[in-house]
VMD Tcl script that draws the C-alpha trace (Angstrom):
set ca {
  {158.33 69.45 105.20}
  {156.19 66.86 103.39}
  {152.87 65.12 103.95}
  {150.87 62.30 102.37}
  {148.00 63.45 100.16}
  {144.73 61.66 99.39}
  {146.50 59.45 96.85}
  {149.18 58.31 99.30}
  {151.79 60.41 97.56}
  {154.38 62.36 99.55}
  {154.01 66.04 98.70}
  {155.49 69.28 100.00}
  {153.34 70.62 102.82}
  {152.46 74.18 101.87}
  {149.95 76.70 103.14}
  {148.17 79.34 101.07}
  {150.92 81.90 101.58}
  {153.64 79.49 100.47}
  {151.62 78.48 97.42}
  {151.26 82.15 96.44}
  {154.97 82.68 96.96}
  {155.81 79.86 94.54}
  {153.46 81.35 91.96}
  {154.94 84.81 92.46}
  {158.49 83.56 92.02}
  {157.49 82.00 88.69}
  {156.06 85.25 87.32}
  {157.88 87.58 84.99}
  {158.10 90.61 87.24}
  {159.78 93.06 84.87}
  {158.09 95.05 82.13}
  {160.95 95.96 79.83}
  {158.77 96.50 76.78}
  {155.41 98.22 76.23}
  {152.17 96.28 76.60}
  {148.85 97.35 75.13}
  {146.96 95.17 77.60}
  {148.78 96.50 80.63}
  {148.14 100.08 79.57}
  {144.47 99.29 78.97}
  {143.98 98.07 82.54}
  {145.76 101.19 83.81}
  {143.20 103.41 82.06}
  {145.27 104.31 79.00}
  {144.14 103.39 75.48}
  {147.47 103.16 73.64}
  {146.28 102.47 70.10}
  {149.71 103.48 68.86}
  {150.96 100.14 70.19}
  {148.76 98.18 67.77}
  {148.03 100.66 64.98}
  {149.52 100.57 62.48}
  {149.72 96.82 62.82}
  {153.18 95.33 62.35}
  {153.40 94.25 58.74}
  {152.40 90.63 58.20}
  {155.01 89.63 55.65}
  {153.87 87.41 52.79}
  {156.54 84.74 52.60}
  {156.68 82.59 49.45}
  {157.92 79.60 51.43}
  {155.09 80.09 53.92}
  {152.49 80.26 51.19}
  {153.88 77.13 49.55}
  {153.76 75.28 52.86}
  {150.15 76.30 53.51}
  {149.20 75.23 49.99}
  {150.75 71.79 50.46}
  {149.18 71.49 53.90}
  {145.73 72.38 52.56}
  {146.01 69.75 49.83}
  {147.16 67.19 52.40}
  {144.21 67.98 54.68}
  {141.74 67.74 51.81}
  {143.08 64.52 50.27}
  {144.93 62.53 52.93}
  {143.04 63.06 56.20}
  {139.82 61.18 56.89}
  {138.40 63.14 59.81}
  {135.43 60.79 60.18}
  {137.80 57.83 60.49}
  {139.77 59.60 63.25}
  {136.54 60.34 65.10}
  {135.28 56.79 64.66}
  {138.49 54.99 65.62}
  {139.71 57.60 68.15}
  {143.16 57.49 66.59}
  {145.23 59.51 64.13}
  {146.62 56.96 61.62}
  {150.37 56.48 61.37}
  {150.34 57.46 57.70}
  {148.78 60.83 58.57}
  {151.40 61.50 61.24}
  {154.16 60.54 58.84}
  {152.66 62.69 56.11}
  {152.61 65.71 58.42}
  {156.21 64.93 59.40}
  {157.26 64.88 55.74}
  {155.53 68.21 55.13}
  {157.56 69.80 57.93}
  {154.46 70.42 60.06}
  {156.30 69.41 63.24}
  {158.88 72.13 62.71}
  {156.87 75.13 61.55}
  {158.43 77.55 64.06}
  {161.79 75.80 64.47}
  {164.56 77.93 62.89}
  {165.89 76.81 59.53}
  {169.41 76.39 60.79}
  {168.08 73.55 62.97}
  {166.14 71.96 60.11}
  {162.74 73.57 60.64}
  {160.64 75.76 58.38}
  {161.43 78.87 60.43}
  {158.04 80.46 59.74}
  {156.59 83.28 61.88}
  {153.68 82.90 64.27}
  {151.05 84.09 61.81}
  {151.85 81.20 59.46}
  {151.89 78.77 62.36}
  {148.44 79.99 63.36}
  {147.12 79.66 59.79}
  {148.46 76.13 59.64}
  {146.67 75.27 62.88}
  {143.47 76.75 61.48}
  {143.69 74.42 58.48}
  {144.39 71.25 60.43}
  {142.11 72.27 63.29}
  {139.06 72.53 61.03}
  {140.01 69.23 59.39}
  {140.55 67.35 62.66}
  {140.83 69.13 66.03}
  {142.75 66.11 67.35}
  {145.51 66.79 64.82}
  {145.46 70.46 65.77}
  {145.99 69.44 69.39}
  {148.84 67.11 68.39}
  {150.73 69.82 66.49}
  {150.11 72.62 68.98}
  {151.01 70.55 72.05}
  {154.25 69.57 70.33}
  {155.28 73.04 69.17}
  {153.69 75.42 71.67}
  {154.38 73.68 74.98}
  {156.48 70.65 74.05}
  {160.26 70.51 73.71}
  {160.83 72.98 70.81}
  {159.62 76.19 72.45}
  {161.35 76.02 75.86}
  {164.59 74.75 74.30}
  {164.49 77.51 71.70}
  {163.87 80.15 74.36}
  {165.94 78.88 77.29}
  {168.17 76.07 76.05}
  {171.92 76.22 75.62}
  {173.37 76.19 72.14}
  {174.38 72.58 72.69}
  {170.80 71.68 73.64}
  {169.44 73.46 70.58}
  {171.81 71.58 68.29}
  {170.92 68.27 69.94}
  {167.15 68.53 70.30}
  {165.70 71.00 67.79}
  {166.63 68.98 64.67}
  {164.99 65.97 66.30}
  {161.84 67.97 67.01}
  {161.42 68.55 63.27}
  {160.82 64.80 62.84}
  {159.80 63.60 66.30}
  {156.80 64.24 68.54}
  {157.16 65.85 71.96}
  {155.00 66.35 75.05}
  {154.86 68.53 78.17}
  {154.51 66.81 81.57}
  {153.50 69.09 84.45}
  {150.10 68.06 85.83}
  {149.85 65.28 88.42}
  {146.77 63.38 89.66}
  {146.43 65.68 92.67}
  {148.18 68.78 91.31}
  {146.77 71.05 88.63}
  {147.31 74.78 88.91}
  {149.01 74.59 92.32}
  {152.62 73.77 91.41}
  {153.83 74.34 94.97}
  {152.57 70.81 95.72}
  {154.36 69.16 92.79}
  {155.56 65.74 93.95}
  {157.59 64.34 91.05}
  {161.18 64.40 92.29}
  {164.52 64.83 90.55}
  {167.31 63.76 92.89}
  {170.80 64.81 91.74}
  {173.59 62.25 91.73}
  {176.58 62.74 94.00}
  {178.85 63.54 91.06}
  {176.35 66.07 89.68}
  {176.25 64.36 86.29}
  {172.62 63.22 86.39}
  {169.23 63.34 88.10}
  {166.92 60.46 89.00}
  {163.23 61.19 88.38}
  {160.30 59.56 90.18}
  {156.64 60.44 89.96}
  {153.35 60.18 88.05}
  {152.12 62.67 85.45}
  {148.52 63.05 84.30}
  {146.92 64.39 81.09}
  {150.11 64.19 79.09}
  {148.92 65.40 75.67}
  {151.04 63.58 73.04}
  {152.59 61.61 75.90}
  {151.30 58.30 74.53}
  {153.31 58.56 71.30}
  {155.99 61.13 72.16}
  {159.68 60.61 71.48}
  {160.85 63.44 73.74}
  {159.31 64.90 76.90}
  {159.62 68.11 78.87}
  {159.20 67.00 82.49}
  {158.72 69.32 85.44}
  {160.15 67.79 88.62}
  {161.17 69.04 92.04}
  {164.87 69.01 92.94}
  {165.30 68.74 96.72}
  {167.23 71.59 98.28}
  {170.65 70.50 99.52}
  {174.22 71.68 99.70}
  {175.21 72.91 96.27}
  {171.64 72.61 94.96}
  {169.19 75.48 95.00}
  {166.35 73.03 94.47}
  {162.82 73.75 93.32}
  {160.71 72.85 90.30}
  {163.04 72.26 87.36}
  {162.59 71.48 83.66}
  {164.23 68.48 81.98}
  {164.26 67.07 78.46}
  {163.68 63.33 78.85}
  {163.78 60.51 76.30}
  {160.28 59.02 76.22}
  {161.72 55.54 75.70}
  {164.11 55.74 78.64}
  {164.12 52.81 81.10}
  {161.63 53.40 83.89}
  {159.06 55.36 81.84}
  {155.67 53.69 81.42}
  {152.53 55.02 79.77}
  {150.02 53.43 82.12}
  {146.83 54.59 80.44}
  {145.61 56.26 77.28}
  {142.83 58.58 78.44}
  {139.50 59.01 76.66}
  {137.54 62.26 76.62}
  {134.28 63.96 75.77}
  {135.83 65.29 72.57}
  {139.15 65.27 70.71}
  {138.76 61.52 70.34}
  {142.02 61.13 68.42}
  {144.14 62.87 71.05}
  {147.04 60.79 72.43}
  {146.79 61.82 76.06}
  {147.76 59.55 78.94}
  {149.16 58.82 82.39}
  {152.94 58.52 82.52}
  {154.88 56.96 85.39}
  {158.56 57.71 85.92}
  {160.42 55.24 88.14}
  {164.14 55.73 88.74}
  {164.53 57.45 85.36}
  {168.11 58.68 85.01}
  {168.42 61.95 83.09}
  {171.78 63.53 82.23}
  {172.35 66.89 83.90}
  {173.04 68.36 80.46}
  {169.33 67.79 79.69}
  {168.24 70.27 82.35}
  {166.71 73.39 80.78}
  {167.81 76.48 82.67}
  {168.81 76.34 86.32}
  {167.33 74.47 89.21}
  {164.14 76.08 90.44}
  {163.49 77.85 87.12}
  {161.06 75.29 85.71}
  {157.82 77.13 86.45}
  {159.16 80.41 85.11}
  {160.22 78.61 81.93}
  {156.78 77.01 81.64}
  {154.90 80.28 82.14}
  {157.15 82.25 79.78}
  {156.78 79.57 77.13}
  {153.01 79.79 77.46}
  {152.97 83.56 76.96}
  {153.11 83.10 73.19}
  {152.34 79.38 73.12}
  {148.81 80.13 74.30}
  {148.05 81.70 70.93}
  {147.71 78.23 69.38}
  {144.33 77.76 71.06}
  {142.93 81.09 69.80}
  {144.02 80.01 66.31}
  {141.91 76.85 66.47}
  {139.03 78.65 68.19}
  {139.05 81.26 65.44}
  {139.04 78.59 62.76}
  {136.08 76.86 64.39}
  {134.20 80.16 64.67}
  {134.77 80.94 60.99}
  {133.47 77.48 60.04}
  {130.43 78.00 62.26}
  {129.70 81.29 60.50}
  {129.71 79.50 57.15}
  {127.46 76.67 58.28}
  {125.03 79.04 60.00}
  {124.82 81.20 56.88}
  {124.37 78.36 54.38}
  {121.97 76.31 56.49}
  {119.81 79.27 57.50}
  {119.36 80.24 53.86}
  {118.24 76.69 52.92}
  {116.01 75.70 55.82}
  {112.49 77.09 55.39}
  {109.95 77.45 58.19}
  {106.61 79.26 58.05}
  {107.20 80.30 54.47}
  {110.61 81.94 54.99}
  {114.23 80.81 55.40}
  {114.93 80.40 59.12}
  {117.66 83.03 58.85}
  {114.99 85.60 58.00}
  {113.30 85.05 61.36}
  {114.56 87.45 64.03}
  {115.25 84.75 66.62}
  {117.73 83.04 64.28}
  {118.97 86.27 62.66}
  {120.33 87.44 66.02}
  {122.30 84.21 66.37}
  {123.73 84.54 62.84}
  {124.74 88.11 63.66}
  {126.47 87.04 66.87}
  {128.27 84.11 65.23}
  {129.43 86.09 62.18}
  {130.50 89.26 63.97}
  {132.27 87.35 66.74}
  {134.11 85.12 64.25}
  {135.52 88.28 62.68}
  {136.49 89.63 66.10}
  {138.29 86.42 67.07}
  {140.22 86.58 63.81}
  {141.14 90.19 64.61}
  {142.35 89.27 68.13}
  {144.42 86.40 66.71}
  {145.91 88.46 63.89}
  {146.80 91.41 66.11}
  {148.31 89.17 68.79}
  {150.19 87.08 66.23}
  {151.70 90.08 64.50}
  {152.76 91.55 67.84}
  {154.42 88.23 68.68}
  {156.28 88.18 65.37}
  {157.40 91.79 65.66}
  {158.83 90.97 69.10}
  {158.78 94.61 70.17}
  {156.09 94.30 72.84}
  {155.46 92.32 75.98}
  {152.35 90.37 75.01}
  {151.86 88.23 78.11}
  {148.54 89.95 78.87}
  {147.40 90.06 75.24}
  {148.13 86.35 74.69}
  {146.35 85.41 77.91}
  {143.36 87.58 77.03}
  {143.26 86.04 73.55}
  {143.23 82.53 75.02}
  {140.56 83.32 77.60}
  {138.31 85.31 75.27}
  {138.59 83.02 72.25}
  {137.90 79.84 74.19}
  {134.85 81.34 75.91}
  {133.32 83.01 72.84}
  {134.04 80.11 70.48}
  {132.24 77.78 72.89}
  {129.22 80.10 72.84}
  {129.34 80.18 69.04}
  {129.41 76.38 68.83}
  {126.48 76.14 71.24}
  {124.47 78.66 69.23}
  {125.19 76.77 66.00}
  {123.72 73.62 67.55}
  {120.59 75.64 68.28}
  {120.47 77.06 64.75}
  {120.74 73.55 63.30}
  {118.11 72.24 65.72}
  {117.83 68.45 65.88}
  {120.43 68.15 63.12}
  {122.89 69.97 65.35}
  {122.53 67.22 67.95}
  {122.75 64.39 65.40}
  {126.12 62.93 64.44}
  {127.54 63.54 60.98}
  {127.55 59.82 60.21}
  {123.88 59.52 61.15}
  {123.03 62.47 58.91}
  {124.87 60.86 56.02}
  {123.21 57.50 56.66}
  {119.80 59.01 56.10}
  {120.87 60.99 53.03}
  {121.81 64.45 54.32}
  {125.01 66.44 54.42}
  {127.23 65.22 57.27}
  {127.81 68.43 59.22}
  {129.72 67.53 62.44}
  {128.22 70.22 64.67}
  {127.76 67.96 67.71}
  {131.40 66.87 67.38}
  {132.50 70.50 67.24}
  {130.63 71.22 70.48}
  {132.38 68.30 72.19}
  {135.78 69.21 70.76}
  {135.53 72.89 71.66}
  {134.65 72.35 75.30}
  {138.20 71.48 76.35}
  {139.56 74.86 75.23}
  {138.07 76.48 78.34}
  {140.28 74.10 80.37}
  {143.39 73.49 78.21}
  {146.57 75.42 79.05}
  {144.98 77.17 82.01}
  {141.25 76.97 82.77}
  {139.18 80.12 82.37}
  {139.10 80.49 86.16}
  {142.90 80.27 86.40}
  {143.32 82.60 83.41}
  {141.13 85.15 85.18}
  {143.44 85.02 88.19}
  {146.65 85.13 86.15}
  {145.49 88.12 84.12}
  {144.07 89.86 87.19}
  {147.44 89.51 88.91}
  {149.11 91.29 86.01}
  {146.34 93.88 85.80}
  {146.76 94.90 89.45}
  {150.55 94.56 89.41}
  {151.14 98.31 89.57}
  {148.75 98.68 92.49}
  {150.38 95.84 94.40}
  {153.81 97.29 93.75}
  {152.71 100.68 95.00}
  {150.70 99.36 97.94}
  {153.37 96.81 98.88}
  {154.03 97.21 102.56}
  {150.66 98.88 103.17}
  {148.85 95.60 102.64}
  {151.65 93.32 103.88}
  {150.60 92.03 107.32}
  {154.27 91.40 108.17}
  {155.36 94.99 107.55}
  {156.04 97.16 110.61}
  {154.61 100.65 111.06}
  {157.74 102.38 109.73}
  {157.61 100.41 106.46}
  {153.88 101.02 106.20}
  {154.38 104.75 106.67}
  {156.98 104.91 103.90}
  {154.69 102.89 101.64}
  {151.79 105.27 102.31}
  {153.96 108.21 101.27}
  {155.04 106.49 98.05}
  {151.48 105.44 97.23}
  {150.21 108.95 97.88}
  {152.66 110.36 95.37}
  {151.79 107.79 92.71}
  {148.03 108.12 93.04}
  {148.22 111.89 93.18}
  {149.69 111.76 89.67}
  {147.69 108.83 88.30}
  {144.13 109.34 89.53}
  {143.53 112.79 87.98}
  {144.36 111.32 84.57}
  {141.40 108.96 84.89}
  {138.88 111.79 85.12}
  {138.98 112.99 81.51}
  {140.32 111.68 78.23}
  {139.97 111.59 74.45}
  {136.89 109.44 74.70}
  {134.89 112.45 75.85}
  {135.72 114.48 72.74}
  {133.15 113.90 69.97}
  {135.77 114.38 67.25}
  {138.32 111.90 68.66}
  {139.41 108.90 66.58}
  {137.77 110.43 63.50}
  {140.29 108.60 61.31}
  {138.39 105.38 62.10}
  {135.20 106.72 60.55}
  {132.15 104.68 61.47}
  {134.13 102.94 64.24}
  {135.27 106.13 65.98}
  {132.42 106.06 68.49}
  {133.37 102.57 69.60}
  {136.97 103.58 70.24}
  {135.78 106.60 72.22}
  {133.76 104.14 74.29}
  {136.82 101.90 74.78}
  {138.86 104.88 75.95}
  {136.22 105.91 78.47}
  {135.73 102.32 79.63}
  {139.47 101.78 80.10}
  {139.61 104.72 82.50}
  {136.49 103.43 84.20}
  {137.94 99.95 84.67}
  {141.09 101.46 86.16}
  {139.02 103.47 88.63}
  {137.00 100.40 89.61}
  {140.20 98.42 90.17}
  {141.50 101.19 92.42}
  {138.22 101.24 94.36}
  {138.51 97.49 94.86}
  {142.10 97.80 96.08}
  {141.09 100.60 98.46}
  {138.20 98.61 99.86}
  {139.74 95.14 100.23}
  {143.50 95.84 100.08}
  {145.39 92.55 100.48}
  {142.15 90.60 100.72}
  {141.25 91.52 97.16}
  {142.96 88.35 95.95}
  {140.02 86.46 97.48}
  {137.51 88.51 95.48}
  {137.89 86.24 92.49}
  {134.53 87.07 90.93}
  {135.20 90.81 91.13}
  {138.63 90.32 89.57}
  {137.16 88.00 86.96}
  {134.71 90.68 85.85}
  {137.51 93.24 85.68}
  {139.41 90.84 83.40}
  {136.34 90.11 81.27}
  {135.79 93.83 80.73}
  {139.43 94.20 79.72}
  {139.08 91.26 77.33}
  {136.08 92.85 75.64}
  {137.89 96.19 75.34}
  {140.96 94.49 73.88}
  {138.78 92.63 71.38}
  {136.99 95.85 70.40}
  {140.29 97.67 69.91}
  {141.79 94.84 67.86}
  {138.64 94.53 65.75}
  {138.51 98.24 64.91}
  {142.18 98.29 63.93}
  {141.98 95.05 61.97}
  {138.83 96.10 60.11}
  {140.69 98.96 58.45}
  {143.44 96.62 57.21}
  {141.48 93.76 55.58}
  {140.97 93.63 51.84}
  {137.21 93.85 52.19}
  {137.40 97.01 54.27}
  {133.78 98.10 53.84}
  {132.29 94.78 54.94}
  {134.99 94.44 57.58}
  {133.89 97.73 59.11}
  {130.30 96.47 59.09}
  {131.32 93.37 61.01}
  {133.45 95.38 63.43}
  {130.58 97.79 64.05}
  {128.16 94.94 64.78}
  {130.63 93.20 67.08}
  {131.39 96.38 69.04}
  {127.69 97.07 69.55}
  {127.25 93.58 70.98}
  {130.42 93.84 73.08}
  {129.35 97.17 74.58}
  {126.19 95.58 75.97}
  {128.27 92.84 77.58}
  {130.68 95.39 79.05}
  {127.88 97.44 80.60}
  {126.40 94.32 82.17}
  {129.81 93.41 83.64}
  {130.30 96.91 85.04}
  {126.88 96.67 86.69}
  {127.75 93.34 88.28}
  {131.00 94.62 89.79}
  {129.16 96.02 92.79}
  {125.61 94.69 92.39}
  {125.73 90.91 92.47}
  {124.99 87.81 94.53}
  {128.63 86.97 95.31}
  {128.32 87.05 99.12}
  {125.13 85.01 99.13}
  {126.68 82.51 96.71}
  {129.74 82.07 98.95}
  {127.50 81.40 101.93}
  {125.37 78.91 100.07}
  {128.45 77.08 98.77}
  {129.89 76.82 102.31}
  {126.63 75.36 103.55}
  {126.46 72.92 100.64}
  {129.98 71.73 101.39}
  {129.02 71.30 105.03}
  {126.19 68.96 104.03}
  {123.26 71.26 104.78}
  {121.55 70.43 101.47}
  {122.33 66.72 101.22}
  {118.58 66.05 101.28}
  {118.50 67.29 97.67}
  {120.05 63.95 96.64}
  {116.88 62.08 97.58}
  {115.01 60.44 94.73}
  {117.93 60.13 92.29}
  {120.57 57.50 91.57}
  {124.29 58.05 91.04}
  {125.47 56.26 87.86}
  {129.14 56.80 88.75}
  {131.42 53.77 88.75}
  {132.88 53.17 92.21}
  {136.41 54.36 92.87}
  {138.43 57.09 94.59}
  {137.96 60.69 93.51}
  {141.69 60.94 92.76}
  {143.73 57.98 91.55}
  {146.60 56.62 93.62}
  {149.89 58.05 92.41}
  {152.51 56.77 94.84}
  {155.95 56.74 93.18}
  {157.38 53.32 92.50}
  {157.63 50.67 89.78}
  {154.65 50.20 87.51}
  {152.24 47.31 87.78}
  {150.57 47.98 84.44}
  {151.52 47.22 80.82}
  {153.07 50.01 78.77}
  {150.52 51.72 76.51}
  {153.08 53.74 74.58}
  {152.45 53.92 70.86}
  {155.44 54.11 68.55}
  {154.92 55.66 65.12}
  {157.62 54.32 62.83}
  {158.66 56.72 60.05}
  {157.79 55.57 56.53}
}
mol new
graphics top color blue
foreach p $ca { graphics top sphere $p radius 0.5 }
foreach p [lrange $ca 0 end-1] q [lrange $ca 1 end] { graphics top cylinder $p $q radius 0.2 }
display resetview
């Protein structure tokens, strides 16, 4: 059944239960390999899963590539020009193409560099600190564009056809629609199969298509209608960006990432060969989510790079700027900010390195770790950027070009703040990431509780479920009472950091108990306790970061100073964890929900009095009715040199 939405677009009519069902069907439900994150939320600190760290191989070809890339970034990229003109020049794109930067992770037998994730992340750190817009271009292409889903789910024929092209061509991922973000059950773009089964005809409008303005190939998510011989559902297709019927109707402009080629793409009667379908019908969302499990690590790479740069600027500036007879860094108010920035930059590097090595080793299920890394890095890096603006004072708010114009070093701190803000929204907003991770964190409980909390289950099914749950919790709950974290000699091999790991062990059992209490209290309604679940996830993220930092500190070349940084970070993280634990049960959540309901009902409209709304008139959501375009094509074609 379909209905017209606020844009006039025909969409599937779904209720909350159906929307959840679609999301559930897209999840990976099996845990065939161990997961450090999953164990952590279950109250078990399995350091053996990350220590010793999988060896990060030093590859001569990888080192040569990074060396060439560094030289290219230093000599061929004018970041100020990209910021000023809001455009990455063709010669820069072609230069990156010639370096092989579009095929870093594509296997060599398909023409790529075939480098592991850790080298991909280091490459993104280089380009990301040179120009975040270029970092977005490369990561959108390789992490969520055509290469990754084809490599993971494509047929051998598809790999031979598309992967060599992806080494030289730019790709984009088209999922979001003007009225559909994280609710794919309402996806309206259609893919109608032909009678002979040889092709599909796509119609719809896609929004926020990063790289979509200049892409050569697209991954498009579209809904196949259910019919005889067709399972139907959201399905993934590789589509030629220059195919008849595709129009880039707008190149979007943003707060930051001014050089990003992000747009609105309309598909009208676009014929796609059936051989271009990735996976089966109805498997599109599962392909997208699985691709993102490791693809999400591209954002932590760029967040880590930004944090490391912030640490350098904070250190150098605070030693030079003198106030009241002393460098500002010697004043306690600024010293605390330098400590936070420096220690957290080290922790973000640890989270990235641990997650990247686990991805390369391919022995673990890292869906939770990658999601935690994305959530944590984007949130903490934003805080770091904000604190650096404060450390720099008025100069932090001034543009780099203005600083240069009056004779000072052009430090683009205000640009960094604008560029970093999107990371809390990109590839799953922090709010959605909280829900995704929470779903995985409570997966065991939901599996055990099953029919107990299912309103459709009859009394016989509920009784059997109660018996099963009783057996599970009788074994599991006693293990949460005591653990290694209570033994003063535990984790002695970590020296100065042992106390922090004992804390993590105790806190992991505590978080598991709190999750159980929440399940017991709210049962099936716990999914509506988003703030409670968000705090559970945030505690888990801090514990994961502490664990990764302690392990990583013992492996870096500068071990002594690494341990100092890890110790400082863990002390700061422990304060945040204790605050989060306190807010699990003592908070203003209920009052906030009530106030929000009243605000939405118009009770506080009188607050608007005395102010003007500078918004430009127009609908809240743009019209997106399928059909032929009425606008000129904004597609940009980058011709190879």
